C-alpha positions as CSV (number, residue, x, y, z in Angstrom):
1,M,-158.6,66.4,12.0
2,K,-157.1,69.5,10.3
3,I,-153.8,71.1,11.2
4,F,-153.6,74.8,12.2
5,L,-152.3,76.0,8.9
6,D,-155.3,74.5,7.1
7,V,-157.7,76.4,9.5
8,M,-156.2,79.7,10.6
9,Y,-153.5,82.2,9.8
10,D,-151.7,85.0,11.7
11,D,-152.8,88.4,10.5
12,T,-151.1,90.5,13.2
13,K,-149.0,92.4,10.6
14,N,-152.1,94.1,9.4
15,A,-153.2,95.4,12.8
16,R,-151.8,98.7,14.1
17,K,-150.3,98.8,17.5
18,I,-151.1,101.7,19.9
19,K,-148.4,102.6,22.5
20,S,-149.6,102.4,26.1
21,C,-148.9,106.1,26.7
22,D,-151.6,106.9,24.0
23,Y,-154.4,104.8,25.7
24,N,-157.5,106.8,26.7
25,H,-160.2,105.9,29.1
26,E,-162.8,106.8,26.5
27,G,-162.8,106.8,22.7
28,K,-164.4,105.6,19.5
29,Y,-162.4,102.4,19.1
30,P,-161.2,99.8,21.6
31,I,-157.6,98.7,22.1
32,I,-157.2,95.0,22.6
33,D,-154.1,93.4,24.2
34,Q,-153.2,90.1,25.8
35,S,-154.1,91.0,29.4
36,S,-157.1,89.7,31.3
37,K,-159.2,92.8,30.5
38,N,-161.4,92.6,27.4
39,V,-160.4,96.2,26.5
40,I,-157.2,97.8,27.8
41,G,-158.0,101.3,26.5
42,Y,-159.6,103.4,23.7
43,T,-158.6,105.8,21.0
44,D,-160.1,108.1,18.4
45,E,-157.4,107.3,15.8
46,I,-158.6,106.0,12.5
47,D,-155.4,105.2,10.5
48,G,-154.6,101.5,10.8
49,L,-157.9,100.5,12.3
50,Y,-158.4,96.7,11.9
51,K,-161.8,96.3,10.3
52,D,-161.7,92.7,9.0
53,V,-163.6,91.2,12.0
54,P,-164.5,88.9,13.6
55,V,-161.1,87.7,14.8
56,I,-159.6,85.7,17.6
57,I,-156.9,87.3,19.7
58,F,-154.2,85.2,21.3
59,G,-151.8,86.5,24.1
60,D,-148.5,85.1,23.2
61,H,-147.2,85.5,26.7
62,T,-150.5,85.2,28.7
63,R,-152.1,82.3,26.7
64,R,-155.4,84.1,26.7
65,F,-157.9,83.9,23.9
66,K,-160.5,86.7,23.1
67,F,-163.2,86.9,20.5
68,V,-163.5,90.3,18.9
69,E,-166.4,91.4,16.7
70,E,-165.8,95.1,16.3
71,P,-163.0,97.2,14.6
72,F,-160.0,97.6,16.9
73,F,-156.4,98.4,17.4
74,I,-153.9,96.2,19.3
75,G,-151.9,97.0,22.3
76,A,-148.7,95.6,23.7
77,D,-146.2,93.1,22.2
78,G,-147.5,89.5,22.2
79,T,-151.0,90.2,20.9
80,K,-151.7,87.9,18.0
81,V,-154.6,88.4,15.5
82,L,-155.9,85.1,14.2
83,K,-158.2,84.7,11.1
84,L,-160.0,81.7,9.7
85,L,-159.0,80.6,6.2
86,S,-162.4,79.5,5.0
87,S,-166.1,79.4,5.9
88,V,-165.9,75.7,6.8
89,Y,-165.6,76.7,10.5
90,D,-167.7,78.9,12.7
91,Y,-165.5,81.6,14.4
92,K,-167.1,81.1,17.8
93,F,-166.8,77.3,17.5
94,I,-163.1,77.7,17.0
95,Y,-162.9,80.2,19.8
96,Y,-164.5,77.8,22.3
97,Y,-162.4,75.0,21.0
98,L,-159.3,77.0,21.7
99,L,-160.5,78.0,25.2
100,H,-160.8,74.3,25.9
101,K,-157.3,73.4,24.8
102,K,-154.6,73.7,27.4
103,I,-151.6,75.6,26.1
104,P,-148.5,74.7,28.1
105,D,-147.3,77.4,30.5
106,T,-143.6,78.0,29.9
107,G,-143.4,81.3,31.8
108,Y,-142.9,84.7,30.2
109,N,-142.1,83.2,26.9
110,R,-143.8,83.0,23.5
111,H,-146.6,80.3,23.3
112,F,-147.9,80.7,19.8
113,K,-145.8,77.7,18.7
114,W,-148.1,75.5,20.8
115,V,-151.2,76.9,19.2
116,K,-149.8,76.2,15.7
117,E,-149.4,72.5,16.8
118,L,-153.1,72.1,17.5
119,E,-155.4,70.0,15.4
120,F,-159.1,70.8,14.7
121,P,-162.0,68.4,14.4
122,E,-163.9,68.2,11.1
123,I,-167.5,68.8,12.1
124,P,-170.4,69.9,9.9
125,Y,-171.1,73.7,10.1
126,S,-174.7,73.2,11.3
127,I,-173.5,71.0,14.2
128,Q,-170.8,73.6,15.1
129,S,-173.6,76.2,15.3
130,D,-175.7,74.1,17.6
131,I,-172.7,73.6,19.9
132,V,-172.0,77.3,19.9
133,K,-175.6,78.1,20.9
134,K,-175.3,76.0,24.0
135,F,-172.0,77.6,25.0
136,E,-173.4,81.1,24.3
137,V,-176.3,80.5,26.7
138,L,-173.9,79.3,29.5
139,N,-171.4,82.1,28.7
140,D,-174.1,84.8,28.8
141,L,-175.3,83.4,32.1
142,I,-171.8,83.5,33.6
143,S,-171.3,87.1,32.3
144,S,-174.5,88.3,33.8
145,K,-173.7,86.9,37.1
146,N,-170.2,88.4,37.0
147,K,-171.8,91.7,36.3
148,L,-174.0,91.2,39.3
149,L,-170.9,90.7,41.5
150,E,-169.5,94.0,40.2
151,L,-172.8,95.7,41.0
152,F,-172.7,94.3,44.6
153,D,-169.2,95.9,45.0
154,I,-170.5,99.2,43.7
155,L,-173.5,98.9,46.1
156,I,-171.2,98.6,49.2
157,K,-169.1,101.6,48.2
158,S,-172.2,103.6,47.5
159,R,-173.6,102.7,50.9
160,F,-170.4,103.8,52.6
161,V,-170.6,107.2,51.0
162,E,-174.3,107.5,51.8
163,M,-173.6,106.8,55.5
164,F,-170.2,108.4,56.1
165,G,-169.5,110.8,53.2
166,V,-166.1,111.0,51.4
167,F,-162.5,111.1,52.5
168,D,-161.2,114.1,54.4
169,I,-164.7,115.7,54.8
170,N,-166.1,115.4,58.4
171,P,-169.4,117.5,58.6
172,N,-170.4,115.7,61.8
173,N,-167.1,116.6,63.5
174,Y,-166.4,113.0,64.5
175,N,-163.2,112.2,66.3
176,T,-160.2,111.2,64.1
177,I,-157.4,108.7,64.5
178,K,-154.0,108.9,62.9
179,F,-153.1,106.1,60.5
180,R,-150.0,105.5,62.6
181,D,-152.1,104.6,65.6
182,L,-153.7,101.7,63.8
183,I,-150.4,100.0,62.8
184,E,-149.7,96.9,64.7
185,Q,-147.1,94.1,64.5
186,N,-148.4,90.9,65.9
187,N,-146.3,88.0,67.3
188,I,-148.2,84.9,66.4
189,N,-147.6,81.3,67.7
190,E,-148.5,79.4,64.5
191,E,-148.8,75.8,63.5
192,D,-146.0,74.4,61.3
193,L,-147.9,75.3,58.1
194,V,-148.8,79.0,57.8
195,W,-150.6,81.3,55.4
196,L,-148.2,83.6,53.4
197,L,-149.9,86.4,51.6
198,N,-148.4,88.6,48.8
199,L,-149.9,91.4,46.6
200,D,-150.5,89.1,43.6
201,M,-152.9,87.0,45.7
202,I,-155.2,90.0,46.3
203,K,-157.9,91.2,43.9
204,P,-158.0,95.0,43.3
205,N,-160.9,97.1,44.7
206,T,-162.6,94.2,46.5
207,G,-159.8,92.8,48.6
208,E,-160.8,89.2,47.8
209,I,-158.1,86.6,48.0
210,V,-157.7,84.9,44.6
211,E,-155.1,82.4,45.9
212,K,-154.0,81.1,49.2
213,V,-150.5,79.7,49.7
214,Y,-149.3,77.9,52.9
215,I,-145.6,77.3,53.7
216,N,-143.6,75.8,56.5
217,R,-143.1,78.4,59.2
218,Q,-139.3,78.1,59.1
219,N,-139.4,79.2,55.5
220,I,-141.1,82.6,56.2
221,P,-139.0,85.5,54.8
222,T,-137.4,87.5,57.6
223,S,-138.9,90.7,56.2
224,S,-142.5,89.4,56.5
225,I,-145.1,91.0,58.8
226,S,-147.4,88.9,60.9
227,F,-151.1,89.5,61.3
228,K,-154.1,88.1,63.2
229,K,-157.6,87.2,61.9
230,G,-159.6,90.4,61.6
231,T,-156.6,92.6,60.8
232,V,-157.0,95.1,57.9
233,L,-154.0,94.9,55.6
234,Y,-153.1,97.9,53.4
235,S,-150.5,98.0,50.7
236,K,-148.1,101.0,50.4
237,L,-146.8,99.5,47.2
238,R,-148.9,100.5,44.2
239,P,-151.7,101.7,46.5
240,Y,-153.7,102.9,43.5
241,L,-154.5,99.2,42.8
242,N,-156.7,99.4,46.0
243,K,-155.6,96.1,47.5
244,V,-157.1,96.2,51.0
245,V,-157.8,92.9,52.8
246,I,-159.6,91.9,56.0
247,A,-157.7,88.8,57.1
248,D,-159.9,85.8,57.6
249,E,-157.2,83.9,59.5
250,N,-153.8,84.4,61.1
251,G,-150.9,84.7,58.7
252,Y,-147.9,86.4,57.4
253,G,-147.5,88.9,54.5
254,T,-144.9,90.7,52.5
255,S,-143.3,93.8,54.0
256,E,-145.4,96.0,51.6
257,L,-148.5,95.1,53.6
258,I,-149.3,97.2,56.6
259,P,-151.3,95.5,59.4
260,L,-153.9,97.8,60.9
261,N,-155.8,97.0,64.1
262,S,-159.3,98.5,63.9
263,Y,-161.1,97.2,66.9
264,K,-158.8,98.5,69.7
265,N,-159.2,102.0,68.1
266,G,-163.0,102.0,68.0
267,L,-163.4,101.0,64.3
268,T,-164.9,98.0,62.7
269,A,-162.8,96.1,60.2
270,E,-165.4,96.6,57.5
271,Y,-165.6,100.4,58.1
272,L,-161.8,100.8,58.0
273,A,-161.4,98.6,54.9
274,Y,-164.0,100.6,52.9
275,Y,-162.6,103.9,54.2
276,L,-159.3,102.9,52.6
277,R,-161.1,101.6,49.5
278,Q,-163.3,104.6,48.8
279,D,-162.7,106.3,45.5
280,S,-161.9,109.6,47.1
281,F,-159.2,108.1,49.3
282,V,-157.6,106.2,46.3
283,E,-157.5,109.4,44.3
284,Y,-155.8,111.2,47.2
285,I,-153.2,108.5,47.5
286,K,-152.5,108.5,43.7
287,D,-151.1,112.0,44.0
288,K,-148.7,110.9,46.8
289,V,-147.1,108.0,44.9
290,T,-143.4,108.2,44.0
291,G,-141.0,105.9,42.3
292,A,-141.2,104.5,38.7
293,K,-140.1,100.9,39.2
294,M,-141.6,100.4,42.7
295,P,-144.4,103.1,43.0
296,R,-145.3,103.5,46.6
297,V,-146.5,106.0,49.3
298,A,-143.9,107.1,51.9
299,M,-144.7,105.9,55.4
300,D,-144.4,109.5,56.7
301,I,-147.4,110.4,54.5
302,L,-149.4,107.4,55.5
303,R,-148.7,107.8,59.2
304,N,-150.2,111.3,59.3
305,I,-153.4,110.5,57.5
306,D,-156.5,111.1,59.6
307,I,-159.1,108.3,59.8
308,I,-162.5,109.6,60.7
309,Q,-164.2,107.7,63.6
310,P,-168.0,107.7,63.3
311,N,-170.5,106.6,65.9
312,Y,-169.7,102.9,66.5
313,I,-173.4,102.0,66.1
314,Y,-173.4,103.3,62.5
315,Q,-170.2,101.4,61.8
316,E,-171.8,98.2,63.0
317,Q,-174.8,98.8,60.8
318,F,-172.5,99.2,57.9
319,S,-170.6,96.1,58.8
320,S,-173.8,94.1,58.9
321,F,-174.8,95.4,55.5
322,V,-171.3,94.5,54.1
323,N,-171.5,90.9,55.5
324,H,-175.0,90.4,54.1
325,V,-173.9,91.5,50.6
326,I,-170.8,89.3,50.9
327,K,-173.1,86.3,51.6
328,L,-175.1,87.2,48.5
329,K,-171.9,87.4,46.5
330,S,-170.9,84.0,47.8
331,D,-174.2,82.5,46.6
332,V,-173.7,84.1,43.2
333,Q,-170.1,82.9,42.9
334,K,-171.2,79.4,43.8
335,S,-173.7,79.6,40.9
336,I,-171.0,80.8,38.6
337,D,-168.7,78.0,39.6
338,E,-171.5,75.4,39.0
339,T,-172.3,76.9,35.6
340,Q,-168.6,76.9,34.6
341,L,-168.4,73.2,35.6
342,L,-171.3,72.5,33.3
343,M,-169.6,74.4,30.5
344,D,-166.3,72.6,31.1
345,S,-168.2,69.3,31.0
346,L,-169.8,70.1,27.7
347,M,-166.5,71.2,26.2
348,Q,-165.0,67.9,27.3
349,E,-167.9,66.0,25.7
350,Y,-167.7,67.9,22.4
351,F,-163.9,68.6,22.1
352,G,-162.5,65.6,24.0
């Protein structure tokens, strides 16, 4: 086994950092940081461009590893640029090895010290290449299926616009309902263990729940709101993150979530959720956000928003379409999970 200092070195000092206020949505060169996104932004700057690629990026706070093959700039503090010392190791072999290693989570602290304590197996380069090829096949398969999930989400949004148009345009002169008329506070008789939902558990744009937490009912914060299965939950805090949920069971949520009852107002939950998720609605809301530390939309503004009420038959058709696509997404996600298990199993076999 070889120690870190015999295999890699920290070359962060030679990478130029771009301030977040200078990030662009498009540009010639990517900006890489320690977040979950592969690319956090772009720039057309040239001075300080890091060209000595490939490299491995490590998030000192997030413990994330990224493999970068094109010239780049780095983003926020905590982004480490790691280079190999010699040609004894394949870059991608080391990348997959690092992915397999569990870096201890010590909160929002620096974690690079744990990386520097790792030891690396001495394996012939040809065998490293063979191992990498297997991982690349599985990784490409997972990536393609994740892309398919994204396309499914785009498909649903496109179908919504095709059937109902965009926010605040009502060419068919359908009836409208005020947002305030949808708000409902439910009193729920729960079991001892109840679902408690907060914004961090909600995936942006799709409303998928990334984590479910259950607590004893007596420990529910007094400021929490309650909701029933089928309720549409909308966040007035950072609404531009587009976190809209259709609850799949009774539960409680933070006070930033607004429970909306669609059915008693002639709307399907799927129609209401995607009405609030549509790009035109999110763009409208962005202009209404105030507050730097806790950006939110004032309830007075939300209460007076008109929700268009199309023919219920059309809404049901859209709901059926959504639920069919969700089933397809579930099948794809199951395939992704199985592929990931296979990849994890191979990593355990090769890396111990």
